[in-house]
N, CA, C and O of each residue as an XYZ file, in Angstrom:
348
protein
N       6.436     -5.481     -4.299
C       7.102     -3.733     -4.170
C       7.747     -4.071     -3.141
O       8.148     -5.136     -3.612
N       8.493     -4.039     -1.403
C       8.237     -4.159     -1.221
C       9.021     -2.370     -0.453
O       9.058     -2.062      0.738
N       9.521     -1.551     -1.632
C       9.356     -0.450      0.019
C       9.327      0.766     -2.297
O      10.068      0.794     -3.279
N       7.852      1.483     -1.837
C       7.759      1.805     -2.448
C       8.140      4.229     -1.903
O       7.500      4.805     -1.023
N       9.031      4.781     -2.606
C       9.543      6.080     -2.475
C       8.651      6.966     -2.907
O       8.609      6.883     -4.135
N       7.727      7.981     -2.405
C       6.891      9.454     -3.197
C       7.712     10.496     -3.420
O       7.400     11.359     -2.599
N       8.532     10.845     -4.048
C       8.844     12.688     -4.345
C       7.911     13.664     -4.708
O       6.894     13.677     -5.402
N       8.559     14.502     -4.027
C       7.086     15.137     -3.652
C       6.102     14.970     -3.409
O       5.257     15.699     -3.927
N       5.739     14.037     -2.593
C       4.356     13.682     -2.170
C       2.799     14.583     -2.314
O       1.710     14.150     -2.690
N       3.237     16.193     -1.791
C       2.588     16.981     -1.441
C       1.862     17.978     -2.641
O       0.726     18.450     -2.596
N       2.818     18.134     -3.657
C       2.378     18.816     -4.626
C       2.237     17.755     -5.327
O       2.631     16.612     -5.556
N       0.937     19.252     -5.785
C      -1.339     18.306     -6.441
C      -0.259     17.851     -8.146
O       0.963     17.759     -8.261
N      -1.059     17.714     -8.917
C      -1.112     16.540     -9.715
C      -1.743     15.020    -10.109
O      -2.041     13.938     -9.603
N      -1.734     15.317    -10.632
C      -2.518     13.528    -11.861
C      -2.323     12.832    -10.634
O      -3.147     12.369     -9.846
N      -0.462     12.851    -10.616
C      -0.009     11.447     -9.780
C       0.342     11.531     -8.723
O       1.337     11.010     -8.218
N      -0.854     12.566     -7.996
C      -0.479     13.144     -6.326
C      -1.603     13.608     -5.678
O      -1.747     14.349     -4.705
N      -2.519     12.920     -6.544
C      -4.196     12.946     -5.889
C      -4.468     12.070     -4.478
O      -3.587     11.629     -3.741
N      -5.997     11.929     -4.288
C      -6.214     11.055     -2.481
C      -5.853      9.555     -4.285
O      -4.821      8.894     -4.172
N      -6.606      9.325     -5.402
C      -6.749      7.922     -5.745
C      -5.801      7.966     -6.032
O      -5.582      6.755     -5.996
N      -4.776      8.441     -6.378
C      -3.140      8.281     -6.638
C      -2.949      8.072     -5.565
O      -3.924      7.775     -4.875
N      -1.932      8.120     -5.096
C      -1.365      8.279     -3.740
C      -2.261      6.693     -2.951
O      -1.341      6.400     -2.188
N      -2.985      5.965     -2.765
C      -3.993      5.958     -2.070
C      -3.735      3.708     -3.216
O      -4.028      2.564     -2.870
N      -3.152      4.248     -4.352
C      -3.996      3.579     -4.902
C      -2.224      2.833     -5.771
O      -2.335      2.002     -6.672
N      -0.786      3.313     -5.296
C       0.785      3.343     -4.828
C      -0.031      2.564     -3.279
O      -0.316      1.376     -3.426
N      -0.166      2.809     -2.740
C       0.340      2.555     -1.351
C      -1.346      0.778     -1.390
O      -1.500     -0.379     -0.998
N      -1.792      1.446     -1.853
C      -1.544     -0.751     -2.343
C      -1.123     -1.595     -2.973
O      -1.020     -2.704     -2.451
N      -0.880     -1.475     -3.793
C       0.529     -1.555     -4.823
C       1.727     -2.686     -3.085
O       1.715     -3.874     -2.765
N       2.630     -1.274     -2.410
C       3.026     -1.827     -1.867
C       2.633     -2.590     -0.279
O       3.351     -2.830      0.692
N       0.770     -2.889     -0.608
C       0.121     -3.061      0.876
C       0.120     -4.508      0.828
O       0.023     -4.993      1.955
N       0.226     -5.684     -0.466
C       0.546     -6.887     -1.437
C       1.463     -7.492     -0.871
O       1.379     -8.697     -0.638
N       2.617     -6.688     -0.514
C       3.232     -7.601      0.228
C       3.299     -7.315      1.525
O       3.202     -6.126      1.832
N       3.508     -8.479      2.752
C       3.630     -8.727      3.689
C       3.871     -8.044      4.674
O       3.271     -7.974      5.747
N       5.824     -6.916      3.881
C       6.455     -5.990      4.642
C       6.169     -5.076      4.375
O       6.734     -4.211      5.044
N       4.842     -4.357      2.955
C       5.805     -3.462      2.180
C       5.393     -2.315      3.135
O       4.663     -2.404      4.122
N       6.104     -1.057      2.563
C       6.488      0.043      2.691
C       5.907      1.450      1.838
O       5.965      1.716      0.638
N       5.485      2.010      2.681
C       5.066      4.064      1.256
C       5.770      5.006      2.209
O       5.240      5.642      3.120
N       7.496      4.996      1.739
C       8.253      7.355      2.065
C       7.147      7.700      0.988
O       6.945      7.219     -0.127
N       6.133      9.259      2.099
C       6.079      9.780      1.630
C       7.378     11.549      2.126
O       7.728     12.481      2.850
N       7.448     10.904      1.193
C       9.315     12.852      1.007
C       7.448     13.582      0.586
O       6.374     13.247      0.088
N       8.399     15.148      1.459
C       6.994     15.665      1.642
C       7.743     17.519      2.499
O       7.965     17.205      3.669
N       7.982     18.476      2.388
C       7.302     19.307      3.022
C       6.546     20.207      4.192
O       6.757     20.775      5.264
N       5.676     19.971      3.369
C       4.294     19.437      4.284
C       3.032     18.853      4.306
O       2.377     19.475      3.470
N       2.634     18.359      4.597
C       1.450     17.643      5.255
C       0.220     18.001      3.344
O      -0.140     19.158      3.130
N      -0.079     17.143      2.571
C      -1.117     17.994      1.411
C      -2.718     16.964      2.959
O      -2.814     16.557      4.117
N      -3.568     17.139      1.557
C      -4.969     16.812      2.131
C      -4.733     15.197      1.325
O      -4.711     14.044      1.756
N      -4.566     15.869     -0.171
C      -4.150     14.362     -0.439
C      -3.483     13.278      0.576
O      -4.024     12.333      1.149
N      -2.050     13.748      0.616
C      -1.391     11.831      1.592
C      -2.236     12.149      3.416
O      -1.953     11.380      4.335
N      -2.930     12.989      3.574
C      -3.851     12.687      5.448
C      -4.817     11.825      5.045
O      -4.887     10.757      5.653
N      -6.038     12.170      3.628
C      -7.059     12.028      4.026
C      -6.772     10.072      2.988
O      -7.559      9.137      3.137
N      -5.164      9.997      1.834
C      -4.866      8.189      1.933
C      -3.976      7.968      3.531
O      -3.801      7.049      4.330
N      -3.690      8.999      3.433
C      -3.235      7.873      5.030
C      -4.390      7.257      5.632
O      -4.669      6.067      5.488
N      -5.216      8.278      6.468
C      -6.830      7.831      6.887
C      -7.201      7.080      6.416
O      -8.269      6.855      6.985
N      -7.068      6.364      5.606
C      -7.304      6.032      5.050
C      -7.090      4.290      4.227
O      -7.875      3.487      3.721
N      -5.359      4.333      4.494
C      -5.461      3.613      4.736
C      -4.484      2.770      6.245
O      -3.769      1.769      6.222
N      -4.941      3.893      7.682
C      -4.881      2.446      8.201
C      -6.462      2.213      8.771
O      -6.818      1.087      9.119
N      -7.065      2.978      8.814
C      -9.266      2.052      8.390
C      -8.891      0.797      7.497
O      -9.026     -0.322      7.992
N      -8.532      0.908      6.501
C      -8.057      0.053      5.685
C      -7.115     -1.251      6.548
O      -7.484     -2.423      6.624
N      -6.348     -0.909      6.905
C      -5.076     -1.848      7.437
C      -6.055     -2.430      9.281
O      -6.323     -3.510      9.808
N      -6.233     -1.172      9.583
C      -7.660     -1.989     10.817
C      -8.862     -3.159     10.578
O      -9.019     -4.119     11.333
N      -9.449     -2.961      9.714
C     -10.248     -3.812      8.574
C      -9.633     -5.382      8.764
O      -9.946     -6.262      9.566
N      -8.701     -5.352      7.765
C      -8.092     -6.816      7.260
C      -7.732     -7.283      8.472
O      -8.020     -8.471      8.612
N      -6.851     -6.442     10.024
C      -6.173     -6.743     10.936
C      -7.516     -6.989     11.255
O      -7.246     -7.779     12.161
N      -8.391     -6.970     11.256
C      -9.998     -7.631     12.649
C      -9.522     -9.170     12.199
O      -9.171    -10.209     12.757
N      -9.788     -8.520     10.451
C     -10.729    -10.224      9.877
C     -10.006    -10.761     10.266
O     -10.231    -11.393     11.298
N      -8.806    -10.799      9.682
C      -7.559    -11.626     10.303
C      -8.123    -12.592     11.068
O      -8.620    -13.704     10.887
N      -7.774    -11.398     12.543
C      -7.694    -11.831     13.942
C      -8.334    -12.854     14.031
O      -7.860    -13.974     14.222
N     -10.406    -12.344     13.797
C     -10.852    -13.393     13.752
C     -11.384    -14.529     13.513
O     -12.015    -15.282     14.256
N     -11.074    -14.623     12.345
C     -10.300    -15.920     11.350
C      -8.799    -17.117     11.808
O      -8.498    -18.231     11.379
N      -8.173    -16.229     12.824
C      -6.110    -16.087     13.079
C      -6.104    -16.922     11.791
O      -5.798    -18.108     11.663
N      -6.679    -15.677     10.486
C      -5.258    -15.758      9.753
C      -4.058    -14.849      9.730
O      -4.218    -13.822     10.389
N      -2.931    -14.975      9.147
C      -1.210    -14.648      9.709
C      -0.486    -14.235      8.067
O       0.143    -15.037      7.377
N      -0.798    -12.699      7.684
C      -0.662    -12.391      6.574
C       0.744    -12.848      5.304
O       1.564    -12.063      4.828
N       0.638    -14.105      5.074
C       1.751    -13.926      3.613
C       2.453    -13.877      2.621
O       1.821    -14.519      1.783
N       3.831    -13.344      1.940
C       3.624    -13.299      0.521
C       3.859    -14.673      0.045
O       3.920    -15.823      0.480
N       3.992    -13.806     -1.392
C       3.227    -15.353     -2.164
C       5.523    -15.507     -2.762
O       5.805    -14.810     -3.737
N       6.821    -16.403     -2.082
C       7.581    -16.524     -3.123
C       6.924    -16.199     -5.015
O       6.045    -16.731     -5.693
N       7.764    -15.242     -5.228
C       7.254    -14.435     -6.798
C       7.082    -16.226     -8.071
O       6.290    -16.832     -8.792
N       8.295    -16.252     -7.608
C       8.990    -17.969     -7.977
C       7.234    -19.002     -7.841
O       7.374    -19.974     -8.583
N       6.529    -19.021     -7.512
C       4.944    -19.945     -6.750
C       4.081    -18.966     -8.007
O       3.599    -19.416     -9.046
N       4.069    -17.640     -7.583
C       3.354    -16.588     -8.565
C       3.697    -17.204     -9.676
O       3.289    -18.278    -10.118
N       4.418    -16.515    -10.076
C       4.592    -17.464    -11.390
C       4.383    -17.453    -12.104
O       4.063    -16.746    -13.060
N       4.751    -19.678    -11.291
C       3.171    -20.605    -11.601
C       2.841    -20.556    -11.612
O       2.431    -20.454    -12.768
N       2.245    -20.489    -11.009
C       0.591    -19.921    -11.429
C       0.094    -19.561    -12.316
O      -0.620    -20.294    -13.000
N       0.312    -18.342    -12.578
C       0.097    -17.502    -13.598
C       0.494    -18.510    -14.878
O      -0.587    -19.098    -14.912
N       0.949    -18.873    -15.509
C       1.986    -19.935    -16.422
C       2.896    -19.027    -16.861
O       2.523    -18.879    -18.025
N       3.894    -18.276    -16.705
C       4.813    -18.013    -16.681
C       6.255    -18.538    -16.534
O       7.063    -17.783    -15.993
N       6.678    -19.791    -16.971
C       6.891    -21.076    -16.235
C       8.093    -20.325    -16.770
O       9.227    -20.771    -16.598
């Protein structure tokens, strides 16, 4: 998934709590160029907590990558399917 749009991200509820928003962001983060866009009228606590958590995780990952001279790369879909045995 390269782009995820979250509509009404500031509304409360099951799919808009901190854990759900963080999980959504994590899904997009599996793609090296993945992006998440929150559409909202105001910043909710869940959104702010998710953004803070995501920034910290990204900082840690970048630090880890720098220390080991690693560069993130997305796996082409065909290669991923082949590895899973789904030719």
